[in-house]
KOLVO-229000 format. One line per field, with one value per residue (C-alpha): residue number from 0; residue in one letter; x, y, z. Coordinates in Angstrom, 2 decimals, m for minus. Layout:
% KOLVO-229000
n = NUM / ...
res = A / ...
c1 = X / ...
c2 = Y / ...
c3 = Z / ...
This chain:
% KOLVO-229000
n = 0 / 1 / 2 / 3 / 4 / 5 / 6 / 7 / 8 / 9 / 10 / 11 / 12 / 13 / 14 / 15 / 16 / 17 / 18 / 19 / 20 / 21 / 22 / 23 / 24 / 25 / 26 / 27 / 28 / 29 / 30 / 31 / 32 / 33 / 34 / 35 / 36 / 37 / 38 / 39 / 40 / 41 / 42 / 43 / 44 / 45 / 46 / 47 / 48 / 49 / 50 / 51 / 52 / 53 / 54 / 55 / 56 / 57 / 58 / 59 / 60 / 61 / 62 / 63 / 64 / 65 / 66 / 67 / 68 / 69 / 70 / 71 / 72 / 73 / 74 / 75 / 76 / 77 / 78 / 79 / 80 / 81 / 82 / 83 / 84 / 85 / 86 / 87 / 88 / 89 / 90 / 91 / 92 / 93 / 94 / 95 / 96 / 97 / 98 / 99 / 100 / 101 / 102 / 103 / 104 / 105 / 106 / 107 / 108 / 109 / 110 / 111 / 112 / 113 / 114 / 115 / 116 / 117 / 118 / 119 / 120 / 121 / 122 / 123 / 124 / 125 / 126 / 127 / 128 / 129 / 130 / 131 / 132 / 133 / 134 / 135 / 136 / 137 / 138 / 139 / 140 / 141 / 142 / 143 / 144 / 145 / 146 / 147 / 148 / 149 / 150 / 151 / 152 / 153 / 154 / 155 / 156 / 157 / 158 / 159 / 160 / 161 / 162 / 163 / 164 / 165 / 166 / 167 / 168 / 169 / 170 / 171 / 172 / 173 / 174 / 175 / 176 / 177 / 178 / 179 / 180 / 181 / 182 / 183 / 184 / 185 / 186 / 187 / 188 / 189 / 190 / 191 / 192 / 193 / 194 / 195 / 196 / 197 / 198 / 199 / 200 / 201 / 202 / 203 / 204 / 205 / 206 / 207 / 208 / 209 / 210 / 211 / 212 / 213 / 214 / 215 / 216 / 217 / 218 / 219 / 220 / 221 / 222 / 223 / 224 / 225 / 226 / 227 / 228 / 229 / 230 / 231 / 232 / 233 / 234 / 235 / 236 / 237 / 238 / 239 / 240 / 241 / 242 / 243 / 244 / 245 / 246 / 247 / 248 / 249 / 250 / 251 / 252 / 253 / 254 / 255 / 256 / 257 / 258 / 259 / 260 / 261 / 262 / 263 / 264 / 265 / 266 / 267 / 268 / 269 / 270 / 271 / 272 / 273 / 274 / 275 / 276 / 277 / 278 / 279 / 280 / 281 / 282 / 283 / 284 / 285 / 286 / 287 / 288 / 289 / 290 / 291 / 292 / 293 / 294 / 295 / 296 / 297 / 298 / 299 / 300 / 301 / 302 / 303 / 304 / 305 / 306 / 307 / 308 / 309 / 310 / 311 / 312 / 313 / 314 / 315 / 316 / 317 / 318 / 319 / 320 / 321 / 322 / 323 / 324 / 325 / 326 / 327 / 328 / 329 / 330 / 331 / 332 / 333 / 334 / 335 / 336 / 337 / 338 / 339 / 340 / 341 / 342 / 343 / 344 / 345 / 346 / 347 / 348 / 349 / 350 / 351 / 352 / 353 / 354 / 355 / 356 / 357 / 358 / 359 / 360 / 361 / 362 / 363 / 364 / 365 / 366 / 367 / 368 / 369 / 370 / 371 / 372 / 373 / 374 / 375 / 376 / 377 / 378 / 379 / 380 / 381 / 382 / 383 / 384 / 385 / 386 / 387 / 388 / 389 / 390 / 391 / 392 / 393 / 394 / 395 / 396 / 397 / 398 / 399 / 400 / 401 / 402 / 403 / 404 / 405 / 406 / 407 / 408 / 409 / 410 / 411 / 412 / 413 / 414 / 415 / 416 / 417 / 418 / 419 / 420 / 421 / 422 / 423 / 424 / 425 / 426 / 427 / 428 / 429 / 430 / 431 / 432 / 433 / 434 / 435 / 436 / 437 / 438 / 439 / 440 / 441 / 442 / 443 / 444 / 445 / 446 / 447 / 448 / 449 / 450 / 451 / 452 / 453 / 454 / 455 / 456 / 457 / 458 / 459 / 460 / 461 / 462 / 463 / 464 / 465 / 466 / 467 / 468 / 469 / 470 / 471 / 472 / 473 / 474 / 475 / 476 / 477 / 478
res = X / X / X / X / X / X / X / X / X / X / X / X / X / X / X / X / X / X / X / X / X / X / X / X / X / X / X / X / X / X / X / X / X / X / X / X / X / X / X / X / X / X / X / X / X / X / X / X / X / X / X / X / X / X / X / X / X / X / X / X / X / X / X / X / X / X / X / X / X / X / X / X / X / X / X / X / X / X / X / X / X / X / X / X / X / X / X / X / X / X / X / X / X / X / X / X / X / X / X / X / X / X / X / X / X / X / X / X / X / X / X / X / X / X / X / X / X / X / X / X / X / X / X / X / X / X / X / X / X / X / X / X / X / X / X / X / X / X / X / X / X / X / X / X / X / X / X / X / X / X / X / X / X / X / X / X / X / X / X / X / X / X / X / X / X / X / X / X / X / X / X / X / X / X / X / X / X / X / X / X / X / X / X / X / X / X / X / X / X / X / X / X / X / X / X / X / X / X / X / X / X / X / X / X / X / X / X / X / X / X / X / X / X / X / X / X / X / X / X / X / X / X / X / X / X / X / X / X / X / X / X / X / X / X / X / X / X / X / X / X / X / X / X / X / X / X / X / X / X / X / X / X / X / X / X / X / X / X / X / X / X / X / X / X / X / X / X / X / X / X / X / X / X / X / X / X / X / X / X / X / X / X / X / X / X / X / X / X / X / X / X / X / X / X / X / X / X / X / X / X / X / X / X / X / X / X / X / X / X / X / X / X / X / X / X / X / X / X / X / X / X / X / X / X / X / X / X / X / X / X / X / X / X / X / X / X / X / X / X / X / X / X / X / X / X / X / X / X / X / X / X / X / X / X / X / X / X / X / X / X / X / X / X / X / X / X / X / X / X / X / X / X / X / X / X / X / X / X / X / X / X / X / X / X / X / X / X / X / X / X / X / X / X / X / X / X / X / X / X / X / X / X / X / X / X / X / X / X / X / X / X / X / X / X / X / X / X / X / X / X / X / X / X / X / X / X / X / X / X / X / X / X / X / X / X / X / X / X / X / X / X / X / X / X / X / X / X / X / X / X / X / X / X / X / X / X / X / X / X / X / X / X / X / X / X / X / X / X / X / X / X / X / X / X / X / X / X / X / X
c1 = m0.06 / 1.25 / 0.19 / m2.51 / m4.46 / m7.36 / m5.15 / m3.90 / m7.65 / m8.76 / m6.26 / m8.82 / m10.05 / m13.33 / m15.13 / m18.72 / m19.82 / m18.05 / m14.78 / m12.33 / m9.16 / m7.33 / m9.01 / m5.54 / m4.54 / m0.87 / m0.09 / 2.55 / 4.27 / 3.43 / 6.30 / 6.48 / 9.09 / 10.19 / 11.55 / 11.82 / 9.86 / 7.04 / 3.93 / 1.17 / 0.32 / m1.89 / m3.94 / m3.21 / m5.87 / m6.07 / m7.10 / m10.35 / m10.86 / m10.26 / m12.61 / m15.19 / m14.39 / m14.74 / m18.37 / m19.55 / m18.47 / m20.17 / m23.42 / m23.32 / m22.66 / m26.16 / m27.56 / m25.41 / m25.40 / m29.42 / m29.27 / m29.77 / m26.97 / m28.58 / m28.86 / m25.11 / m24.14 / m26.23 / m24.11 / m21.01 / m21.63 / m22.23 / m19.03 / m17.30 / m18.82 / m17.89 / m14.17 / m14.35 / m15.53 / m12.83 / m9.76 / m7.81 / m7.72 / m7.42 / m4.65 / m2.81 / m2.84 / m1.53 / 1.64 / 2.22 / 2.39 / 3.76 / 5.78 / 4.71 / 4.05 / 0.75 / m0.35 / 0.09 / m1.54 / m4.69 / m4.57 / m4.35 / m7.50 / m9.34 / m8.50 / m9.93 / m13.32 / m13.21 / m12.73 / m15.68 / m17.86 / m16.53 / m17.17 / m20.69 / m21.43 / m19.79 / m21.56 / m24.90 / m23.35 / m22.82 / m24.65 / m24.85 / m25.84 / m28.91 / m27.86 / m30.05 / m31.70 / m34.84 / m38.28 / m38.98 / m35.36 / m33.12 / m29.43 / m28.14 / m24.87 / m24.87 / m22.06 / m22.39 / m20.19 / m17.38 / m17.72 / m15.99 / m12.68 / m9.41 / m7.59 / m3.90 / m2.59 / 0.72 / 1.91 / 3.03 / m0.23 / m2.26 / m5.56 / m5.85 / m4.86 / m7.02 / m9.92 / m8.92 / m9.72 / m12.73 / m14.81 / m15.09 / m15.81 / m18.76 / m19.93 / m19.72 / m21.99 / m18.98 / m17.84 / m14.34 / m11.90 / m9.28 / m5.74 / m4.21 / m0.64 / 0.50 / 2.66 / m0.31 / m3.35 / m4.77 / m5.55 / m6.94 / m9.04 / m10.31 / m11.36 / m13.06 / m14.98 / m16.20 / m17.66 / m19.24 / m20.79 / m22.11 / m24.31 / m22.52 / m23.94 / m22.09 / m19.75 / m19.86 / m16.50 / m14.02 / m10.51 / m7.97 / m4.13 / m1.52 / 1.06 / 0.92 / 1.90 / m0.47 / m3.55 / m2.82 / m2.52 / m5.57 / m7.80 / m6.67 / m7.25 / m10.83 / m13.46 / m15.39 / m12.84 / m13.32 / m10.97 / m7.45 / m6.30 / m2.77 / m0.58 / 3.17 / 6.32 / 6.72 / 8.32 / 5.05 / 2.72 / 4.42 / 3.87 / 0.01 / m0.37 / 0.77 / m1.66 / m4.37 / m3.71 / m4.86 / m8.45 / m8.21 / m9.26 / m9.13 / m6.45 / m5.44 / m1.65 / m0.16 / 3.57 / 6.68 / 8.24 / 11.36 / 10.07 / 12.33 / 12.15 / 13.32 / 14.66 / 15.17 / 17.16 / 14.05 / 12.40 / 11.86 / 14.74 / 14.17 / 10.26 / 11.31 / 13.75 / 11.18 / 8.83 / 10.94 / 12.82 / 9.45 / 8.00 / 11.01 / 10.92 / 7.27 / 6.61 / 10.30 / 10.34 / 8.49 / 6.06 / 5.49 / 5.62 / 8.19 / 10.60 / 13.92 / 16.04 / 16.68 / 17.99 / 19.10 / 20.00 / 23.70 / 23.31 / 21.65 / 23.13 / 25.38 / 23.01 / 20.40 / 22.73 / 23.68 / 20.17 / 18.69 / 21.61 / 20.99 / 17.21 / 17.74 / 20.09 / 17.12 / 14.65 / 13.39 / 13.30 / 11.52 / 8.63 / 5.57 / 3.43 / 5.46 / 3.65 / 7.00 / 8.43 / 8.76 / 9.95 / 9.44 / 11.18 / 11.40 / 8.33 / 10.70 / 14.05 / 15.18 / 15.00 / 18.13 / 20.71 / 19.37 / 19.88 / 23.37 / 24.29 / 22.86 / 24.85 / 28.17 / 27.63 / 26.96 / 29.96 / 32.25 / 31.16 / 31.87 / 28.75 / 29.01 / 26.93 / 26.14 / 23.45 / 22.74 / 23.68 / 23.25 / 20.89 / 20.76 / 21.12 / 17.62 / 14.49 / 14.35 / 15.44 / 17.41 / 18.71 / 17.33 / 19.99 / 21.03 / 23.53 / 25.00 / 26.84 / 25.28 / 26.43 / 23.77 / 25.35 / 24.69 / 22.28 / 20.29 / 19.50 / 18.32 / 16.29 / 13.92 / 15.39 / 12.06 / 13.48 / 14.65 / 17.27 / 17.40 / 19.62 / 20.89 / 22.64 / 23.16 / 21.83 / 22.57 / 19.56 / 15.93 / 16.39 / 18.91 / 16.44 / 13.67 / 15.85 / 17.18 / 13.66 / 12.37 / 15.26 / 14.16 / 11.21 / 9.19 / 6.47 / 4.30 / 5.05 / 7.31 / 7.80 / 9.24 / 9.84 / 9.79 / 8.31 / 8.35 / 4.89 / 5.95 / 8.57 / 5.76 / 3.65 / 6.69 / 7.55 / 3.88 / 3.62 / 7.32 / 7.42 / 6.52 / 4.48 / 0.92 / 0.87 / 2.88 / 3.28 / 4.21 / 5.45 / 3.67 / 3.57 / 0.01 / m1.02 / m3.26 / m7.13 / m10.10 / m11.47 / m8.45 / m6.90 / m3.91 / m1.99 / 1.37 / 2.69 / 5.48 / 6.61 / 4.77 / 1.70 / m1.61 / m5.22 / m6.25 / m7.59 / m9.79 / m11.62 / m14.33 / m11.65 / m11.08 / m14.69 / m14.87 / m12.30 / m14.91 / m17.62 / m17.77 / m19.46 / m22.29 / m23.99 / m27.73 / m29.25 / m33.17 / m34.86
c2 = m0.05 / 3.52 / 6.81 / 8.71 / 11.83 / 10.04 / 8.95 / 12.38 / 13.86 / 11.18 / 12.73 / 14.84 / 15.84 / 14.49 / 17.23 / 17.46 / 14.92 / 16.42 / 15.70 / 18.62 / 19.55 / 22.27 / 25.70 / 27.36 / 24.67 / 24.00 / 20.46 / 17.80 / 15.23 / 11.55 / 9.18 / 5.57 / 4.03 / 1.22 / 4.06 / 6.95 / 8.90 / 11.48 / 10.26 / 12.60 / 15.87 / 15.87 / 18.78 / 19.58 / 20.98 / 24.52 / 25.80 / 26.62 / 23.13 / 21.99 / 24.39 / 22.99 / 19.57 / 20.29 / 22.10 / 19.19 / 16.54 / 18.64 / 18.90 / 15.04 / 13.66 / 14.22 / 12.57 / 9.62 / 8.58 / 8.88 / 6.14 / 2.46 / 0.20 / m2.10 / 1.03 / 2.07 / m1.65 / m2.04 / 0.91 / m0.30 / m4.01 / m2.15 / m0.29 / m3.62 / m5.44 / m2.56 / m2.72 / m6.57 / m5.96 / m3.23 / m5.17 / m5.50 / m1.61 / m0.66 / m3.16 / m1.96 / 1.63 / 0.52 / m1.30 / 1.67 / 4.21 / 2.03 / m0.81 / m3.69 / m7.05 / m7.18 / m10.34 / m8.30 / m5.34 / m7.73 / m8.89 / m5.49 / m4.44 / m7.49 / m7.03 / m3.45 / m4.78 / m7.26 / m4.66 / m2.77 / m5.98 / m6.97 / m3.55 / m3.23 / m6.29 / m5.35 / m1.93 / m3.85 / m5.31 / m2.17 / m2.71 / m1.01 / m2.21 / m1.87 / m1.69 / m2.97 / m0.44 / m0.10 / m0.04 / 3.11 / 4.19 / 3.28 / 3.38 / 2.55 / 2.68 / 3.80 / 3.52 / 6.40 / 7.56 / 9.95 / 12.37 / 13.46 / 11.85 / 12.76 / 9.65 / 9.72 / 6.68 / 6.02 / 5.00 / 1.32 / m0.14 / 2.94 / 1.23 / m1.05 / 1.43 / 4.14 / 1.88 / 0.76 / 4.02 / 4.78 / 1.37 / 1.34 / 5.14 / 4.76 / 1.57 / 3.25 / 6.25 / 8.93 / 10.65 / 10.61 / 12.89 / 10.67 / 12.42 / 9.90 / 9.71 / 11.87 / 9.18 / 6.75 / 8.93 / 7.04 / 3.82 / 5.73 / 7.93 / 4.73 / 3.61 / 6.54 / 6.57 / 3.11 / 4.63 / 7.35 / 4.87 / 2.98 / 5.88 / 6.81 / 10.35 / 13.67 / 14.61 / 11.18 / 9.98 / 12.70 / 12.46 / 15.17 / 15.25 / 17.95 / 19.17 / 16.91 / 19.62 / 22.09 / 19.51 / 17.97 / 21.28 / 22.62 / 19.61 / 19.18 / 22.65 / 22.43 / 21.57 / 19.58 / 16.80 / 14.54 / 11.79 / 11.18 / 7.92 / 7.72 / 5.16 / 6.21 / 7.00 / 7.36 / 10.94 / 12.16 / 10.17 / 12.11 / 15.33 / 14.63 / 13.69 / 17.15 / 18.81 / 16.62 / 17.37 / 20.91 / 19.77 / 16.77 / 14.71 / 10.93 / 9.30 / 6.01 / 5.66 / 2.76 / 3.90 / 2.45 / m0.97 / m3.20 / m6.56 / m9.34 / m12.86 / m15.35 / m18.66 / m21.52 / m24.61 / m27.06 / m25.38 / m26.93 / m25.02 / m25.16 / m24.40 / m21.54 / m20.21 / m20.57 / m18.34 / m15.69 / m15.02 / m14.66 / m12.42 / m10.36 / m9.13 / m8.62 / m5.13 / m4.78 / m4.73 / m1.63 / m3.05 / m1.65 / m5.17 / m6.59 / m9.23 / m7.45 / m8.47 / m12.14 / m13.66 / m17.18 / m19.81 / m20.69 / m24.40 / m23.54 / m20.06 / m20.80 / m23.13 / m20.37 / m17.67 / m19.83 / m20.79 / m17.25 / m15.80 / m18.59 / m17.78 / m14.10 / m14.30 / m16.04 / m13.51 / m12.04 / m8.21 / m6.22 / m4.46 / m5.04 / m5.53 / m8.40 / m11.57 / m13.35 / m10.56 / m11.31 / m8.09 / m4.38 / m1.13 / 0.88 / 3.33 / 6.32 / 7.39 / 8.71 / 5.18 / 3.69 / 6.29 / 5.74 / 1.93 / 2.25 / 4.44 / 1.90 / m1.12 / 1.11 / 1.55 / m2.02 / m3.14 / m0.54 / m2.40 / m5.90 / m6.87 / m9.10 / m8.58 / m12.07 / m11.01 / m8.12 / m4.71 / m2.12 / m0.26 / m1.46 / 1.99 / 1.66 / 3.15 / 2.64 / m1.07 / m2.13 / m5.63 / m7.80 / m7.66 / m9.90 / m9.02 / m11.56 / m11.02 / m7.39 / m5.79 / m4.38 / m0.88 / m0.87 / 1.79 / m0.49 / m2.62 / 0.21 / 2.32 / 0.67 / 0.29 / m0.01 / m1.72 / m5.05 / m5.49 / m8.67 / m8.23 / m11.51 / m12.27 / m15.27 / m15.71 / m18.59 / m18.76 / m18.04 / m15.45 / m13.72 / m13.63 / m12.51 / m9.42 / m8.70 / m8.77 / m6.24 / m3.98 / m1.41 / 1.32 / m0.30 / m3.12 / m3.37 / m7.01 / m9.96 / m13.41 / m16.66 / m20.19 / m23.23 / m26.43 / m26.47 / m25.82 / m24.60 / m22.28 / m21.09 / m19.97 / m18.19 / m16.24 / m15.17 / m13.89 / m12.50 / m10.64 / m6.74 / m6.41 / m5.53 / m8.66 / m11.98 / m14.58 / m18.04 / m20.13 / m17.75 / m14.37 / m14.12 / m11.56 / m9.31 / m10.24 / m8.23 / m9.63 / m9.24 / m6.12 / m4.65 / m2.37 / m1.81 / m0.71 / 1.45 / 3.92 / 1.76 / 3.60 / 2.62 / 1.78 / m0.94 / m1.18 / m3.99 / m6.25 / m5.25 / m3.20 / m1.18 / m0.40 / 0.59 / 3.39 / 5.20 / 4.99 / 7.05 / 5.68 / 7.58 / 6.76 / 7.60 / 7.81 / 8.16 / 8.86
c3 = 0.23 / m0.63 / 0.48 / m1.88 / m1.51 / m0.37 / 2.79 / 3.37 / 3.14 / 5.64 / 8.34 / 10.20 / 13.68 / 14.94 / 16.91 / 17.96 / 15.36 / 12.50 / 10.55 / 10.49 / 8.41 / 6.78 / 7.59 / 8.47 / 10.82 / 11.30 / 10.15 / 11.22 / 8.86 / 8.99 / 7.94 / 7.01 / 9.38 / 6.84 / 4.30 / 6.83 / 3.94 / 4.52 / 3.36 / 4.42 / 6.60 / 9.69 / 10.81 / 14.48 / 16.84 / 17.92 / 21.22 / 19.52 / 18.40 / 21.99 / 23.43 / 20.76 / 21.87 / 25.49 / 25.02 / 22.83 / 25.59 / 28.19 / 26.18 / 25.29 / 28.64 / 30.31 / 27.12 / 26.93 / 30.46 / 30.32 / 27.71 / 29.17 / 29.31 / 26.52 / 24.37 / 24.75 / 24.11 / 21.19 / 19.51 / 20.90 / 19.36 / 16.03 / 16.00 / 17.05 / 14.13 / 11.62 / 12.79 / 12.10 / 8.81 / 8.16 / 9.68 / 6.39 / 5.38 / 9.08 / 9.63 / 6.42 / 7.75 / 11.02 / 9.41 / 7.07 / 9.84 / 12.85 / 11.03 / 12.73 / 10.73 / 9.15 / 11.13 / 14.21 / 13.00 / 12.21 / 15.69 / 17.13 / 15.20 / 16.09 / 19.72 / 19.60 / 18.44 / 21.16 / 23.70 / 22.52 / 22.79 / 26.02 / 27.58 / 25.82 / 28.00 / 30.94 / 31.32 / 31.85 / 34.99 / 36.99 / 39.97 / 43.46 / 47.01 / 49.26 / 52.79 / 55.75 / 57.91 / 60.12 / 58.46 / 56.61 / 56.10 / 53.20 / 52.41 / 49.24 / 47.35 / 43.64 / 40.95 / 38.45 / 35.55 / 36.54 / 33.52 / 30.36 / 30.07 / 28.41 / 26.99 / 25.84 / 24.07 / 22.43 / 19.03 / 19.87 / 19.96 / 18.65 / 17.87 / 20.85 / 23.52 / 22.24 / 22.29 / 25.74 / 26.95 / 24.93 / 25.42 / 29.07 / 29.30 / 26.73 / 28.57 / 31.88 / 30.82 / 29.90 / 27.06 / 25.94 / 24.24 / 22.65 / 21.86 / 19.57 / 18.67 / 15.72 / 14.20 / 13.53 / 12.61 / 9.84 / 11.82 / 14.69 / 12.31 / 10.84 / 14.09 / 15.10 / 11.90 / 12.77 / 15.75 / 14.08 / 11.22 / 13.99 / 15.13 / 18.49 / 19.11 / 18.28 / 21.35 / 22.73 / 21.34 / 19.78 / 18.33 / 18.32 / 17.40 / 18.01 / 20.17 / 23.02 / 25.93 / 24.66 / 24.17 / 27.78 / 29.50 / 27.74 / 28.62 / 32.07 / 32.83 / 32.14 / 34.86 / 32.35 / 32.10 / 35.32 / 34.58 / 32.63 / 31.34 / 30.08 / 28.54 / 27.82 / 29.73 / 33.36 / 32.81 / 30.85 / 33.24 / 36.30 / 34.06 / 33.59 / 37.04 / 38.25 / 35.78 / 36.93 / 40.63 / 40.22 / 39.40 / 41.76 / 38.43 / 38.57 / 36.81 / 35.46 / 34.55 / 32.58 / 32.46 / 31.41 / 32.40 / 32.48 / 32.41 / 34.29 / 33.09 / 35.54 / 33.69 / 36.05 / 35.28 / 35.39 / 32.55 / 29.15 / 27.64 / 24.13 / 24.38 / 26.65 / 24.19 / 21.28 / 23.40 / 24.72 / 21.31 / 19.70 / 22.36 / 22.81 / 19.27 / 18.89 / 17.72 / 17.55 / 21.23 / 21.46 / 24.05 / 27.54 / 28.93 / 26.66 / 28.31 / 28.46 / 31.58 / 31.33 / 34.54 / 33.73 / 36.40 / 36.10 / 35.33 / 31.88 / 31.45 / 28.51 / 26.49 / 26.99 / 25.61 / 22.76 / 21.71 / 22.25 / 19.89 / 17.38 / 17.21 / 17.22 / 14.32 / 12.21 / 13.02 / 9.60 / 9.39 / 6.62 / 5.60 / 7.75 / 4.71 / 3.67 / 5.03 / 5.71 / 8.15 / 11.69 / 12.85 / 11.30 / 11.66 / 14.62 / 14.62 / 15.34 / 13.86 / 17.38 / 18.88 / 16.93 / 18.29 / 21.97 / 21.34 / 20.16 / 22.95 / 25.42 / 23.56 / 23.52 / 27.41 / 28.14 / 26.03 / 27.70 / 31.05 / 30.02 / 28.31 / 25.15 / 21.86 / 20.78 / 18.13 / 16.24 / 17.77 / 15.09 / 12.66 / 9.12 / 7.59 / 5.67 / 7.27 / 10.87 / 11.04 / 13.80 / 14.07 / 16.83 / 19.46 / 22.45 / 24.91 / 27.57 / 30.70 / 31.11 / 34.44 / 36.73 / 36.24 / 32.53 / 31.44 / 29.68 / 32.82 / 34.67 / 31.90 / 29.49 / 26.00 / 24.31 / 21.19 / 20.10 / 22.78 / 25.11 / 28.27 / 29.59 / 32.90 / 35.26 / 38.81 / 41.41 / 43.74 / 43.68 / 46.24 / 44.06 / 41.20 / 42.95 / 44.33 / 40.80 / 39.61 / 42.10 / 42.35 / 39.89 / 40.49 / 37.75 / 38.24 / 35.02 / 34.02 / 35.03 / 33.89 / 34.97 / 33.60 / 35.83 / 36.16 / 40.16 / 41.42 / 44.89 / 43.30 / 40.93 / 43.90 / 45.63 / 42.44 / 42.07 / 45.58 / 45.64 / 42.37 / 42.73 / 39.65 / 38.46 / 36.09 / 36.22 / 33.55 / 34.43 / 31.57 / 29.23 / 28.09 / 27.74 / 30.38 / 28.38 / 28.24 / 27.88 / 31.16 / 33.24 / 34.86 / 32.84 / 34.93 / 37.12 / 40.48 / 41.72 / 39.07 / 36.26 / 37.44 / 38.99 / 38.16 / 35.68 / 32.16 / 30.86 / 33.07 / 35.63 / 37.23 / 34.07 / 33.98 / 37.68 / 37.20 / 35.16 / 37.87 / 41.03 / 44.37 / 45.80 / 49.25 / 49.60 / 53.00 / 53.25 / 56.43
């Protein structure tokens, strides 16, 4: 697929039920990460656009919350069906803009449809309580929508993460202004068009792009916004928390991670290697829960490093639109220099590069990389690489492995591979992380909470817990 005039024309803001572009707005370039070439220009929101979006949300909220859960669910199911019918063109846009292999893009779009369908039904299950009181008195606990929501989502999973904020908001009876990533406007606009085509009323779901700091400051300064949901870096999350504090706004933060993987000597080594290498280089390692710090028990360390390096060297990189591609380019040109600096630092401190280690010189491609014997003071062992880089070092005892897994201020996801049942229980209890995968990397599901602890954020997305964060609790006492 190549960029066309129609593609550029489709890059618009969606405000108060109308698509907006041009009209003197500034534009931002959109690039194809596989080539590095610009492919379109994106209109960015002005302060007047944001004021109009806020006013539309304020007007739409009372009407949307007054609809029954069944009525809201019917429109959400319709939007999910439209997304499923358009998986191929939306996935193609996603790969064109973000770079991930087309099969992964299809899966992401399908997941977004699944989120809408899940929350459509979960919204019907919002209940309160009636408390026991003497005859003639009543005490009730009600769950009600928090109000208009501002959702900020990143470029690594632009479709799924935008819908992760919109779907529970709509199901709860809230309305949402989505600030989607400027790097991937085609696929996110295409999702919003599905919501529009499904008949979601004007002002209930809106879409803006632009200068992130300007948009966040403007939206969070408004008393209309009652909740903020953000997925992204810890640094930006802390900034948004400060802005939200002035209005005491409810916040959900899914921030950075640096996922440890504990590999014990009783694991099925070959099966474990097959799983970890495939997962490490999914989406070129640009995944908040990507396995990164591999702690491997001494007895199998050399075999693990050898097997990891051999498998890494065989990962096929190329355009995500090629069905044989296993890993596409980095989404941004700025990531390659950052990765190269981390690799140089690790080598200077004693690490060995056993696979990859450099950019290819074409587009934003970076070779799948594995480093062994990485010392704890290496920069990459302390700051998230957010790229196709695996860091491997040995450990002796279970206690040492847990200590290393928990030593950083991050706690989003962690993984372990072992066949010892008692150890599985100890690891599940002992790891400081919002999500733990044992002998599996499948930790994201529509019906399960997704979120971290420590500096990886707080609050959950997905599952009943994800819906609850869009609801406020009200106690009513009648005498």
